[in-house]
C-alpha positions in Angstrom: 10.7 20.8 68.0 10.0 23.9 70.0 10.2 23.8 73.8 8.5 25.6 76.6 11.3 28.1 76.6 10.5 29.0 73.0 6.8 29.5 74.0 7.7 31.8 76.9 10.2 33.6 74.6 7.5 34.3 72.0 5.1 35.3 74.8 7.6 38.0 75.9 8.8 39.0 72.4 12.4 38.5 73.3 15.0 36.5 75.2 14.9 36.3 78.9 17.4 38.7 80.4 18.6 39.8 83.8 20.6 43.0 83.4 21.6 42.1 79.8 22.6 38.5 80.4 20.6 35.6 78.9 18.8 33.6 81.5 17.6 30.0 81.0 14.8 30.4 83.5 11.4 31.4 82.2 9.9 34.5 83.8 7.7 33.9 86.9 4.0 33.8 85.9 1.1 33.4 88.1 -0.9 30.2 87.7 -3.7 32.1 86.0 -1.2 33.8 83.7 0.2 30.5 82.5 -3.2 29.1 82.0 -4.4 32.1 80.1 -1.3 32.2 77.9 -1.7 28.5 76.9 -5.4 29.0 76.3 -4.7 32.0 74.1 -2.0 30.2 72.1 -4.0 27.0 71.7 -7.2 29.0 70.8 -5.2 30.8 68.1 -3.7 27.6 66.7 -7.0 25.6 66.8 -8.5 28.5 64.8 -5.6 28.3 62.3 -6.0 24.5 62.1 -9.6 24.8 60.9 -8.7 27.6 58.5 -5.9 25.5 56.9 -3.1 27.9 58.1 0.3 26.9 59.4 0.5 25.8 63.0 3.0 27.2 65.5 5.2 24.3 66.6 4.8 25.4 70.3 1.3 24.0 70.1 2.8 20.5 70.1 4.0 21.0 73.7 0.6 22.1 75.0 -0.4 20.7 78.4 -1.9 17.2 78.2 -4.4 15.7 80.6 -2.8 12.3 80.4 0.6 13.7 81.5 2.6 12.0 84.3 3.2 15.4 85.8 0.1 16.3 87.9 0.7 20.0 87.5 0.5 19.7 83.7 -2.6 17.5 84.0 -4.2 20.2 86.2 -3.1 22.9 83.7 -4.7 20.9 80.9 -7.9 20.8 82.8 -7.9 24.5 83.4 -7.0 25.3 79.8 -9.8 23.0 78.6 -12.3 24.9 80.9 -11.1 28.2 79.4 -11.3 27.0 75.8 -14.6 25.1 76.1 -16.7 26.6 78.9 -19.6 24.4 79.8 -22.8 25.4 81.8 -22.5 22.3 84.0 -19.8 21.9 86.6 -18.5 18.8 84.8 -15.1 19.2 83.2 -15.4 16.0 81.1 -17.0 17.5 77.9 -14.4 20.3 77.9 -11.5 17.8 78.4 -12.8 15.5 75.6 -13.0 18.5 73.1 -9.6 19.8 74.3 -8.0 16.3 74.0 -9.5 15.9 70.5 -8.3 19.3 69.2 -4.9 19.1 70.9 -4.3 15.6 69.3 -5.2 17.1 65.9 -2.8 20.0 66.6 0.0 17.6 67.5 -0.6 15.5 64.4 -0.7 18.6 62.2 2.6 19.9 63.6 4.3 16.6 63.0 2.9 16.5 59.4 4.1 20.1 58.8 7.5 19.3 60.0 7.7 16.1 57.9 6.7 18.2 54.8 9.3 20.8 55.6 12.0 18.1 56.0 11.0 16.4 52.8 11.1 19.7 50.9 14.5 20.5 52.4 15.8 17.1 51.4 14.3 17.5 47.9 15.9 20.9 47.4 19.3 19.5 48.6 19.3 16.7 46.0 21.1 17.6 42.8 19.0 17.3 39.7 20.1 15.2 36.7 21.2 18.3 34.8 23.4 19.4 37.8 24.9 16.0 38.1 25.8 15.9 34.4 27.2 19.5 34.5 29.5 18.7 37.5 31.1 16.0 35.4 32.2 18.6 32.9 32.9 18.1 29.2 34.2 14.9 27.8 38.0 14.8 27.7 39.1 11.9 25.5 42.8 12.3 26.3 42.2 12.1 30.1 39.2 9.8 29.9 38.3 6.9 32.1 40.9 4.2 32.6 38.7 1.4 31.2 38.5 0.4 27.6 35.7 2.0 25.5 35.6 -0.7 22.8 34.1 -3.3 25.2 35.5 -6.6 26.6 37.5 -8.9 24.4 35.5 -11.7 22.9 36.7 -15.3 23.5 35.2 -18.2 21.4 33.0 -20.6 23.2 34.5 -24.1 23.5 32.8 -26.4 21.1 32.7 -30.2 21.0 32.2 -31.6 17.5 29.6 -34.4 17.1 30.2 -37.7 15.4 28.5 -38.6 12.1 26.4 -41.4 13.6 24.8 -39.0 16.2 23.9 -36.6 13.4 22.5 -39.2 10.9 18.8 -38.9 12.0 19.0 -35.2 11.7 20.4 -35.2 8.2 17.9 -37.9 7.2 15.1 -35.6 8.3 16.5 -32.8 6.2 16.9 -35.0 3.1 13.1 -35.7 3.2 12.2 -32.0 3.6 11.4 -32.5 7.3 8.8 -35.2 6.7 10.5 -38.5 7.5 9.9 -39.8 3.9 6.2 -39.1 3.8 5.0 -37.3 0.6 2.3 -34.6 0.8 1.3 -32.6 3.8 2.4 -35.4 6.2 0.6 -37.2 9.0 0.8 -37.2 12.7 3.4 -39.5 14.0 5.3 -39.7 17.3 8.6 -37.8 17.2 11.4 -40.3 17.1 13.7 -38.4 19.5 
């Protein structure tokens, strides 16, 4: 995510410098300058939002009215007044519109970053063709250590039945499966 420093960096078109050294302090702005800068950035990004263009990630960090910081809440109120001027002296309609659009901007930035991350992850995954090619050609002499003809087969242990337990089955087979009834047969209860 971008930070306020990135925002001020883009605003000045370069890194902050004091006699050639990089400074971590943003340049000193007047209160109106900061308000106008945020209003211009958010106006541009709200327009891009409704034209289906990419949103600058700095818009995610725009001032919010529900912030714990009272200066940021005041800044949000001032930016809302610049973006949505109203004829009445009430700031509520402007704040409602600003909050709605800023929430949309934040959601869009998060969605954009999710899509970028998914595309990056998708591009970094090797395809099936790449995975097969990395294995190289089959080398039978230096093949895998396991056997290629399968596991050895062992016979299943069998317990042989007695003649008396198989007598009803053989009787059934001697009568062609009909228990001694000639013809198509009749419904009877199965003896087993």
